[in-house]
C-alpha positions in Angstrom: 24.3 -194.1 107.0 21.5 -193.5 104.6 20.5 -197.2 104.9 20.4 -196.8 108.7 18.3 -193.7 108.6 15.9 -195.4 106.3 15.5 -198.3 108.7 14.8 -195.9 111.6 12.2 -194.1 109.6 10.5 -197.4 108.7 10.6 -198.5 112.4 9.1 -195.2 113.5 6.3 -195.4 110.9 5.6 -199.0 112.0 5.5 -198.1 115.7 4.0 -194.6 115.4 0.9 -195.4 117.4 2.9 -196.9 120.3 5.3 -193.9 120.3 2.4 -191.5 120.2 0.8 -193.2 123.2 4.0 -193.1 125.1 4.4 -189.4 124.4 0.8 -188.7 125.5 1.4 -190.6 128.7 4.5 -188.6 129.4 2.6 -185.4 128.8 -0.1 -186.4 131.2 2.4 -187.4 133.9 4.3 -184.2 133.6 1.0 -182.2 133.9 -0.1 -184.1 137.0 3.4 -183.6 138.6 3.2 -179.9 138.0 -0.2 -179.3 139.6 0.2 -181.9 142.5 0.3 -179.9 145.8 3.5 -180.4 147.7 3.3 -181.8 151.3 3.1 -179.4 154.2 6.4 -177.9 155.3 7.6 -179.5 158.5 10.0 -178.2 161.2 11.8 -179.8 164.2 10.0 -179.2 167.5 10.5 -180.4 171.0 7.7 -182.6 172.4 7.2 -184.4 175.7 7.8 -188.1 175.6 5.5 -188.9 178.5 3.2 -186.9 180.9 5.3 -184.5 182.9 4.6 -182.8 186.2 4.8 -179.0 186.5 7.7 -177.8 188.8 9.9 -180.8 188.0 13.2 -180.3 186.1 13.1 -181.7 182.6 15.3 -184.8 182.1 17.0 -185.7 178.8 14.7 -188.6 178.3 11.5 -186.6 179.1 11.6 -184.8 175.7 12.4 -185.6 172.1 12.6 -183.9 168.7 9.9 -184.5 166.2 9.1 -183.2 162.7 5.6 -181.6 162.7 3.7 -179.4 160.1 4.7 -175.8 160.6 1.1 -174.5 160.0 -0.1 -176.6 163.0 2.3 -175.1 165.5 2.1 -172.1 167.8 3.9 -169.0 166.9 6.9 -169.9 169.2 8.2 -173.3 170.2 11.3 -175.0 171.5 13.2 -177.0 168.9 16.1 -178.7 170.8 16.5 -180.5 174.1 19.1 -178.0 175.4 16.4 -175.3 175.6 14.5 -177.3 178.3 16.6 -180.0 179.9 17.5 -179.1 183.5 14.9 -176.4 183.8 11.7 -176.8 185.9 8.4 -176.9 184.1 6.0 -174.1 184.7 3.0 -176.3 183.8 2.1 -180.0 183.7 2.2 -181.4 180.2 0.5 -184.5 178.6 2.4 -186.9 176.4 3.3 -185.5 172.9 2.8 -181.9 173.9 4.8 -179.2 172.1 7.1 -177.3 174.4 6.9 -173.5 174.1 9.2 -170.9 175.7 6.8 -170.4 178.6 6.7 -174.2 179.3 10.0 -174.0 181.3 11.4 -171.5 183.8 13.6 -168.9 182.2 14.2 -165.3 182.8 12.0 -164.4 179.8 9.0 -166.7 180.7 8.5 -166.3 184.4 6.0 -163.5 185.0 3.0 -162.3 183.1 3.2 -158.7 181.7 3.1 -156.2 184.6 3.9 -158.7 187.3 7.1 -159.8 189.0 8.4 -163.2 190.3 10.0 -163.7 193.7 11.5 -166.9 195.2 10.2 -167.6 198.7 10.5 -170.5 201.2 7.3 -171.9 202.6 6.8 -173.6 205.9 7.9 -177.2 205.9 4.2 -178.3 206.2 3.8 -177.2 202.6 6.1 -180.0 201.3 4.2 -182.0 198.7 1.1 -179.8 198.8 2.1 -177.1 196.4 1.9 -177.5 192.6 2.7 -175.2 189.7 -0.3 -173.1 188.9 -1.7 -173.0 192.5 -3.0 -169.7 193.8 -1.9 -169.1 197.4 -2.2 -166.4 200.1 1.1 -165.8 201.8 1.3 -165.3 205.6 4.0 -164.0 207.8 4.6 -162.9 211.4 5.4 -159.3 212.0 8.1 -158.0 214.4 5.7 -158.5 217.3 4.9 -162.0 216.4 1.5 -161.3 215.0 0.6 -163.3 211.9 -0.7 -161.4 208.9 -1.3 -161.7 205.2 1.4 -160.3 203.0 0.0 -161.4 199.5 -3.2 -162.7 198.1 -3.8 -165.0 195.2 -0.1 -165.3 194.3 0.4 -167.8 191.4 3.0 -170.5 191.9 5.3 -170.3 188.8 7.7 -173.1 189.8 8.5 -175.4 192.7 12.3 -175.5 193.1 14.5 -178.0 194.8 15.2 -176.4 198.1 18.1 -178.6 198.9 20.1 -177.5 195.9 22.5 -175.0 197.5 23.9 -174.0 194.1 20.6 -172.5 192.9 20.9 -168.7 192.6 17.1 -168.5 193.1 17.0 -170.1 196.5 16.7 -167.9 199.6 18.9 -168.5 202.7 16.2 -170.3 204.7 15.2 -173.6 203.1 13.2 -175.5 205.8 10.3 -176.0 203.3 9.7 -176.0 199.6 11.2 -173.1 197.7 8.7 -171.7 195.2 8.6 -168.9 192.7 5.5 -166.8 193.1 4.1 -164.3 190.8 3.2 -161.0 192.5 2.0 -157.5 191.8 4.9 -155.0 192.0 3.3 -153.2 194.9 3.5 -156.4 197.0 7.1 -157.2 196.1 8.9 -155.3 198.9 6.4 -156.5 201.5 6.7 -160.2 200.6 10.5 -160.0 200.2 10.9 -158.4 203.7 8.7 -161.1 205.2 10.5 -163.9 203.4 13.9 -162.6 204.7 12.6 -163.2 208.3 11.9 -166.9 207.6 9.6 -169.3 205.8 6.2 -168.1 205.0 2.9 -169.7 205.8 0.3 -170.1 203.1 -3.3 -170.7 202.3 -4.5 -172.6 199.2 -7.3 -171.1 197.2 
């Protein structure tokens, strides 16, 4: 055993410079590793796979999950397809856009603060003309058949599929496009009464 320890000591003395260099290198590596900044934290977010049109329901292949830096994201965002698939978009989106809660129609994302949303059926001449985000004036005939304006500058929140009889948002009449419009509370009863009588005319702004 003593002979073995003696041989080790002689080897260490002979290679002390090499060993010292290795130890110094390890010290430098450990120091650099300790001060090296870690990469930015990433989270899973839902993004559009292609340009998407407002008012159209989101299909499963329209969106995908991607890892993005958390510090580059808005305060709220969607993180899984189930939060968007099947819901109409409230706005048109470019490719690779991050979807946020207000990107799709939900009970929590329909109306701006202080406003209300109402589904109405427009005249059939409006098919293909109305897009999400349009500002429209709503027109209706009164009990005497006289046309009048029942709302001004109503924002189109979503364009729904008027042929979908299962939609709880669709009015009884569905001769034209069914849209969700954003209204002031004082206009709600007036517009609802007019919409109950039949499809509404409209003017684009």
